[in-house]
DRENMAR-634031 format. One record per residue (C-alpha): residue in one letter; x, y, z. Coordinates in steps of 0.05 Angstrom, whole numbers, plus 5000, padded with zeros to 4 digits. Layout:
AXYZ
...
This chain:
M636624485410
L639223795431
G639823155393
N644522815343
G640422975280
E636222345281
V628822405264
I625321965315
G618222145295
Q613122705282
L607722925329
E602023425319
T597823725375
Q593124325383
W594924955423
K588524855461
D590824165483
L597424445507
L594125015546
D588924555576
S594424205616
G595024825659
D601624875695
K602524125702
P608023755662
F605823235612
D609522715570
L609822625494
S611721925471
F615121715406
P616121055370
P621920615395
V629020775372
H634820275383
G630419885429
V629020495473
T622320865474
P623921615475
S619422115509
L619222865521
T616623205583
L613423885570
K610224425611
A606024995580
V605425665616
I602726355596
V608026905598
H605627615611
A609128225583
S614628555624
D614229265648
N621029395614
Q618629365542
E625329525509
I629428995545
T623828475535
L623328645462
F630928575452
D631227915490
S625327655450
I628627835384
V635227495404
E631626875430
C627526845367
Q633826885325
I637026325366
A630825895360
R630126035285
H637525865269
A637425265316
D631124985283
A634025125214
G640524785233
H636924175261
S632524135200
R638324135151
F642423675195
A636623175196
I636223195120
Y643823075117
M643222485163
T637922195117
R640722375048
E648122505064
T648123135021
V654123545040
S650724205024
H645524085078
L651123935128
I654724585110
D648224975119
A647124635186
I654124825209
E653025555189
H646425595227
F649425265289
Q655325755286
L650426335285
V646926045346
L653525985383
D655326705364
R648826925399
C650226505462
P656126845496
V659626585558
G654426555613
H648526445567
P644125865591
D644025545522
R651525595507
A652924865524
A647524635476
A650025115422
L657124845431
T654724135427
N650424235364
L656024595326
A661324085348
W656923495330
A655523765260
R662923935249
L664923235272
K660422925220
G663723395170
Y670623175193
I668722445185
R666422605113
N672723015100
V668523635093
S672723985146
K679523865179
D678724225244
I678623645294
E682524055345
Y677024585344
I671624055348
T675023755409
A675524435442
L668024555431
F666023895463
R671024015520
E667924695536
A660924395534
L663023865584
V665724405631
L658924755628
R655424095645
P658923835708
Q657323195743
G650023205764
H647723585702
P642723165663
D646823235599
H653623085633
P653822355606
S652122565535
S657523095536
I662622585559
Y660422125503
H661122675450
L668122845474
T670322115472
L668322075399
A672122705382
L678322445419
T678021785382
W677822135314
R683322605336
Y687622015355
H686521715286
K689222365257
E695022525303
H696621845335
S698022185401
M697621735462
V695222335502
H688622335466
I687321595470
H689021595544
E684022155557
D678921785513
V679721145555
Q679221525621
L672721875600
T669921215574
C671120885642
K667721475675
L661721465628
S658920765639
P657120845713
L653421495696
C648621165647
P642820785678
E640920115649
G635820155593
T637120885574
F638721115504
I645421415526
R647320745556
K645720395490
I650020855448
A655620895500
E656320145498
G655220095423
A659620075362
N661620805368
G662520795444
V666220325489
D666919785436
H670320275389
V675120515442
I676919795460
H678119625387
V682520235377
C686720075439
N687319335422
D690119535354
L695419975385
P702619725375
I705619355434
D709119835480
A712619645545
S712320345576
D708820435643
E704020915610
S702020405557
I701319835607
Y696820275650
L692520405589
R691919655577
R689819555649
V684320075641
I681819745578
L681519085615
E677119425667
L672419625610
C671818885593
P668918545654
T667717795657
G662717615603
N664918175556
N666517925485
H672918335483
R675918095549
S680217545519
R683318025469
A684418545523
L687918015566
H692217825507
E694418535493
L696018675566
A699918025570
E703918225508
A705618905539
V708018635606
E711918075573
Q715418585530
R717218975593
F719918325622
K724418235561
E726918945567
C727618995643
G728018265667
S723018305725
I720117615737
V713917955767
D712118195697
L712817495668
D708517205724
E703117715709
C703517565635
I702516825648
Q696516975693
H693117385638
R694716865585
R691616315627
E685116695633
A685116855558
V685716115543
S680115945593
L675416445558
C676416125489
S672815465485
E674814915435
G673615155364
H674615885381
S678516235325
E683616525373
R684715925419
N690615665378
I694216325384
Y692816385459
L695115675472
N701715795437
N702716465472
L701516165541
A706315595526
C711716075501
S711116495564
L711615885608
Q717715645570
S720816335579
R719716295654
F722815615654
D728915895618
H729316445671
L728016045735
G728915315715
N722415085747
S720714425713
H713214525726
D713215075674
I716114665617
D711614085636
E705614535630
A707914855566
I708714215527
P701313975531
L699214675510
Y703614645448
E700913945435
E693714185438
A695214765392
L698514295343
Y693913685343
R687114015352
Y688414505296
P691814055244
G690114495184
D692315145215
E696715565169
T701715655226
R702714895234
G710114955218
Y711115435276
S707014995322
L711314395304
N717514815316
N715115075383
L713414385409
G720014115385
L723914665420
A720114545485
L721413795482
L728713945468
T729014395529
R726113845573
F730813325542
K736813745561
Q734213775632
R732213045641
G735212645584
D728812275566
V730011905500
N722711985479
D723312745483
I729312785435
T726212275388
R719812685383
T723813325377
I727513075315
R721012805284
L717413465295
H723013885267
R723413425206
E716013525193
A716714285203
L722414275152
V718013905102
L712914465107
C718514955087
P721014685020
P726815014983
G725115734969
S720915825032
P723116445071
N723916085138
R727415455114
D734115675143
Y730915745211
M727815055208
L734414745184
N738015065242
N733114805294
L733514095267
A741014145268
I740914355341
A736513755358
F741413275324
K747113605362
A743413495428
S742312765409
Y749712695395
V751512975463
K747012455496
F748411845454
D755311995425
S752811825355
S757412085300
E751712015251
D747512515290
L753412995294
N754712955219
Q747313085206
A747713705250
I753813965212
D750613845144
L744214195165
H748014795193
R751914845128
E745514845087
S742415375133
L748715805125
Q748315755049
L741316045051
Q743616645092
Q747617215062
H752017725097
G747318205132
H742217665149
P740317775223
N741817045241
Y748116965199
H752917035258
T748716545300
T749016015246
L756516115241
L757215995315
N752615385315
L756615065259
S763015235296
S760614885359
A758614255321
L765414235285
C768914295353
S765013705378
R767013295317
F774313495326
A774013255398
Q771312595372
T775712485311
G781812935322
N781113195251
T784913855253
E781014135193
D774614145235
V777614565292
E781215025244
E774615155207
A771115255274
I776115795294
R775316145226
L767716145232
C768116475301
Q773016995275
E768317135217
S762517235265
L766617765300
E767918105233
V760518145215
L758118395283
P758619135302
S763719295356
L758519375412
H753718825393
P752118385454
D752817745413
R760217865405
Y760317545474
F758016885442
S763416945389
H768816985443
K765316425481
R765515955420
L772716165405
Q775015955475
E771415295466
A775015175400
Y781915355428
L780614935489
A778414345447
R784914395407
Y788914445471
R785813815499
V788013425437
Q794613765420
C796714005490
K799814655464
P800315175519
A798915735469
D791915465457
L790415465531
S792816185535
L788416365475
A782516025509
A783916435572
E784317075532
N777416935501
F774616755569
R777117445591
L774117805531
A767317455538
S766717565613
C768618295608
Y764318465547
P760719095570
T754119045531
Q752618325551
R748218195612
F751718065679
P748817355689
E751717115622
R758417435636
I758617145706
N757016445680
E762716515630
V767716715683
I765516115725
N767415665667
W774016045662
I775415895735
F773915155729
T778215105666
A784015485696
E783915065760
R783314415721
H789314575678
S793214975731
H793315585687
A796316235713
S789916625698
A786016275754
L786916825806
E785017365755
A778816965738
Y776716935812
K777717685819
T773617805755
F768117375784
F767717775849
E767918435811
L762318235764
L758117945821
D759118595860
R756619005802
H750818525789
L748718545862
A749419305862
T743419325816
Q739018955866
S734519345913
S734518955978
I738318446020
V733617885997
A734518095924
W742018075934
R741517385963
E737117125907
A741517425854
A747817115885
S744416435895
T743316385820
F750616195813
R750515585858
H756715275826
A760615875852
R758915805926
T765915565945
F769616085903
P771616535962
V775515985996
D777915695930
A780416385909
A784116455975
S787115765966
C789215955895
A792816575921
L796116175976
R798615665926
L801716255889
H804716475956
N800917135953
L798317196023
R795717906016
D791517705956
A789017105995
I786417546051
E783318056003
V779617545959
A777317146020
E774317776050
W771718005983
G767917365969
R765817156039
G763217836056
Q759517935990
Q752718016022
W755218356085
S760418826055
L756119005994
A750419206039
S755219646077
C758219926013
L751520125984
R748720416048
S753920736093
P758821036041
L753021285999
E749921616059
N756721926075
L757222146003
E750522496008
L753422906066
T759623066026
N756823165956
A749323095951
N749123235876
L754222685861
A750522195906
H744022335869
E747422245802
F750421585824
S743521335847
E740221525782
I745521235736
S745620595778
K738220515765
C739320615690
L744920105692
S740419615728
D735019675676
A739919625618
Q743419015646
R736818645655
S734718775583
K734418175537
V733818595474
S739818535427
T740119095377
D745719565357
R742020155386
V740719805453
A748019575455
A750520285443
D745820545497
Q748320015547
A755520185532
A754120925542
I750620795608
Q756420345631
E761420885612
R757421415650
W756920965712
E764420835712
G765721585703
V761321755763
V764621225806
A771521475786
E769422185804
I766921945873
Q773421565885
N777322205873
L773822535933
P777722545999
G775721936040
F772421555983
S778321245947
R775620535958
F768320705941
L765120055914
L771819715916
P773819135961
P778219346020
S785719276012
Y790118876058
T792519526090
E785419706108
L783618996130
Q789618976177
A785819476221
S781618876244
A787818616281
R789019266319
H787518936387
G789918236370
P791317786310
V785717526266
I786216816240
I782616656175
L781515916168
I780915706094
A777315056078
S777814926003
Q777414315959
Y784514495937
S787714606005
C786214746078
S790315246117
A790215876158
V792616586147
V794417006208
V793317756201
P797918086252
T797318776283
S803019006237
G807318716183
E806118166134
P801117596143
H803216886162
H801116246127
V799615626170
Y798915006127
F795114396154
P798713816120
R794113266146
I787513626139
T783313626075
L776213866062
T773813156067
H777013086136
L773613726158
E766813506134
K767612856172
L770013236234
K764013696230
N759213096225
D762712746282
F761813356326
S754413386309
R753612646327
E757312696393
I753813326415
R747112986402
L749212366441
A751912776498
S745013076509
F742712386533
M748412306583
H748612486657
P752213136671
E757712786711
E759412286656
A765812406618
R765012606546
K770712176521
E768912176447
L767812926447
Q774613006480
V777712596424
L774813066372
L777113686410
R784013386414
I784213306338
V782214036331
W787914226377
D793313786347
E791713876273
I788914586270
M789815036330
L796614806356
P800214996290
I796815676295
V798715766368
I806015606351
V806116156299
L802716646347
Q807716496403
R814116376364
D813516856305
L808917406330
R810517376405
I803217406425
T803217346501
N798616896542
R791617156558
S791817616497
R785717656453
I785317326385
W779817306333
L777816696292
C774816796223
P772716096199
T770215906130
A766315316102
A766514696147
F770615076198
T764415486216
S761114866246
I767114646288
P768214926358
L775215186345
H775315596409
A774614956450
A780714616421
H783914216478
P789513696482
F786313326542
R793013026563
M798713136611
K805313446594
A811212996579
D813713036651
G806912796675
R806413336729
E801113786699
R796213796641
E797614136576
L794214806567
C788214866520
L786815446473
E782415816522
D787815756576
I792616106529
Y788416626493
I781616956499
C778016756435
S772817136395
Y769817026326
T768317506270
P764217346207
T768717806166
L774518266179
S770418856154
A765018716206
L770118746262
I773019396235
K766119696229
S764419506301
R770719826327
Q769320466289
M762220496317
I764520386389
K767621076389
T760621346396
R758521176468
V751621316495
T748121236562
P747120486572
S740220176573
F738519436580
A732719036550
A731218326574
I726817976523
G724117276536
Q718916846503
S717516196539
E711116026500
P711716206426
G705716166379
A702315506365
G706814996332
K713115416345
G716514956394
E715614706465
A715015166524
L721415396558
S720015356633
T726315706656
I725716346614
E722116766666
S727116586721
E732916726673
L730117416658
E729317556732
L736417326745
V739117786691
R735118376718
T738318286787
L745318276757
V744718896712
P747619516745
M742619986777
T745320556734
A742320246671
N735220376650
T732319666646
T726319426605
T723318726607
L719018406552
S715917726563
G709517336551
D704517716508
D709018326505
A714717936472
T712318006401
R716018126336
A714418866337
G716318906410
A723018576398
I724619036340
D722819646382
A727119396440
L733119296395
Q732319996368
R731520336436
N736719986478
T744319926479
W744519236512
V739718646498
H738917966529
L734517516486
A732016846515
C727616426469
H727715896414
G732716066359
I731715716293
Q737115676239
D734415616167
R740215296129
E736715346062
Q734916076069
P739016366126
Y735717046120
K729516706147
S733116446209
H729316726268
F727516786341
D720616536360
M716217086389
R709017036413
D706017266347
G711016996297
P718316976277
F723217536290
T727817416230
L735017566213
L732318006157
D728418406209
I734818506248
M738918706187
E733819206162
S732319526230
D735320186250
T739520046313
P744020656323
K744920546398
A746419796398
E752719556435
F751718856464
A747018266455
F746717606492
L742817086451
S740616566500
A737616166442
C740015536408
H742615546337
S744116296340
A751316236315
V751315656265
G753915776195
D749815736131
G750215056097
E748315306029
T753715826024
P759315516066
S764016096051
E759516596085
V757816626158
I750516826156
H747316676224
L743217036276
A749117266318
A752917536258
G746517876235
L746118246301
Q753418456297
F752318686225
S746519116247
I751419516292
F751419096355
K758919126369
S759218516413
V754817886413
I754417236452
G751216666413
M750315906417
L752615376368
W747514836383
V741714626428
V742914806501
D739714566565
N736415186594
A737814986666
M745214906650
A745315546609
K743015936670
H749515776706
V753516056648
V748916666642
E749716816717
A757216736717
F757917156654
Y754017756680
E757417716748
S764117776713
M761618286663
F758918766716
E763718626775
D766119346775
G759119636760
A761219886691
M757719676626
D763419576576
C761719116517
T769119016501
K769618586564
A764718066537
A769917566510
W773917606575
A767517516617
L765316916576
N772116586581
R772016686656
A764816446662
T765715796625
Y771915646666
S768315786732
V762415306718
K766614696698
T764214296758
K756814476746
V756114466670
P758113886624
L763214006569
E758414066509
Q754114566548
R760115006564
I763215036495
V756515196462
F757515936479
V761516366431
H763317096429
I762917496364
G765518206355
V769718696394
């Protein structure tokens, strides 16, 4: 009753021969089929009559009918397979149906009956004799259920069902069926032993190969479901399989499409990996090698456009060259010429190599020759050649090149009618070239035409199309070009208006909009336009929203670092506001920009967690719509439908945010804090923000109440500060080679400059205008170069005019602390309301892992000293040696309220989130600190060098180890500015803890006072540079 209707041979034997075998099984062999020799194992037995004659007779009749119809069905099906006569197939189906009718559920032959009927019906479906593919699939599916894994016919049942699913997919085009087909095919191969007939057909043209072909011919789909299917198909094509290169190609296409839609560089990396392997599998002369070479090169060029890594474009160009020169007669030669030309143009714009632009123009000329008038892609080739000539003009200032570009753009435009998908792009390209010629010749007709072309592009684009952004971008360039020549203020205002429209265009991606607002800022500052402060605020708002779509602190950092030209914007914005005499705005934008990483992390964690407690449904809705907004803003697809979807998502997001802001206590949700809120940072003493900008250097004092005060430094510029910072670095280094008792005269000179030029004007305002009494607390919030200058140590080092006593220094007058941002100080004060039973952890690592720095011989004695000074009421834990690991340090921070950390501290200026403390098994990073859950933390003493040095790459942000600890809810932190002598540091540590715990209480708000007292008390023991190295951050 089994088989697929193929006659494999005829065999005759005598009953006597069968019965002579007794009860032993014997084999019958047949001629080879498909390279496999089939055989049948039989066993003959004599069956005696049953005592129950009626039941036996009935069973015998039924079994005889089953056998008779089954034999008749097989006989007719075998004839059909030989002659392809439909009548025999119909007869076979009728007989197999009768067999199934006599094999109810539970009958031992039901699976075989289901299979025979389904197989015959499938052949009928293929021949259009029947149309019941759903019924056929159901029959095979039931047969498979009756033959579970371990059943000898389980593999053949899987095979039959895969064939039915394939044909059903051809009819219905439902991905559900092809997914099930692929899954069963993957399951089938391991179940079929090598050399068996089922293995042959499973791997044959109607088995795995057919499934692979079907899947490879599916349209490219970037959905997770489709990409998973492509991965499974690749598993079906192991190394050596003829279909592997195609499977790699299809998977690469799918993940690259997802990259275009979602913008994840991980997808593009994977795409390139698959394309590399596909190329490696196609030797020279392979029919697909040309395609795979071009595809790999295109993906590499795409990654270069995304990340700017020159290795990618350098690798892409030889691939394009091979595709072009090794396949000179290929029908796609024009595209190959064009691709290579565009890649060389990209490299030329990066490096300016004359050979690259020369080759670019030659290649695009040849590509244009291959597209004579009347060719469908001639407009595209004209446009690319024009762009190459424009790039050559920018490099060599050749009017001939520029005129060529304009003529080619005009010809391209003539070939395109309204409604052509590239019509608006050609309008804008021609406009840009005309603006360049106007800047060269001053011909007003060129700039007037350029403006009209941009306005026409706006007219032909739908209202939500993302490319309207480029129309506004080109318009501002045209107005700005006319302003530079004619100097009419109206043109500058029109340029600013189009900067505003482009940067705020809702359906364009955040990175493009942010880059446009950066240009707006530079232009407004260069021409002293009134829109400069608005431009800065727009930048911070867009960056906030862009960062809000990132999933981690590192992702925020990487996203922000993309806009390297904007790294001074926080201080420049504050300077802009101060030049407009708007002190409140200066404080708000300084805090907004400088705290971008810190405050954004707080905004997306703490308020959202609070929102979940207040309104869980609204919190969930915000999270979901933020994810949708993130996906939409990363998309590179520009269609009307996508634009409308993006606009709808943006509108929904803004609606949800507005709804949240209407809740009590959430009015500033995802908004920068106002001056009124920021003034809370000065509740216990004024906060002085020191602004170091290329435009001006000054300070803003935030008082406990009332309006802020501006302190201008007339003799200090950013250049002066940079020199002062470098001078300090040099003198600190030289002082380390001096004897402790030697006077640090050069260092005193530098500290005198800090006093006279920076801190004395501030002290005058504090004493004269704000009436801040001596020994009061003040907080310094430095920016840029100020973060590397020991402001707290400012000192006149001279006698008063009467010569009787020395002038007071800053630390004689006030007790100084630092804060990385005003928000961080406010947050620490809010958290200090929750007091817990104090516990103290002393962590020291004198011998970090191999290559992690020299041994610190005084660490153990320092830990012992600290233990003796900690009050007995505190639960004290000590970690040192092998116990002082990364995991141990994280655990100690999470479990204890106070921490003393003695080890090597390393500042990573390039990537400050990787700044770390050296533990026995590896680095304990700033990122570890920021991501750890430290609800009990109050105070940390970082007896490690470089724990409080600012970040050189983002000078407007104070991102260092000490600030990281304060951000992670340590309210009060002691850190070090530079390398310290451990023996000298012990004197300060001892004096600090003696002052801190003199009354037996553990109060972290006393840390600044205790440090001030400690550094004063060790003057005779510790040299100047080793005393001023210690700084206090926080409450």
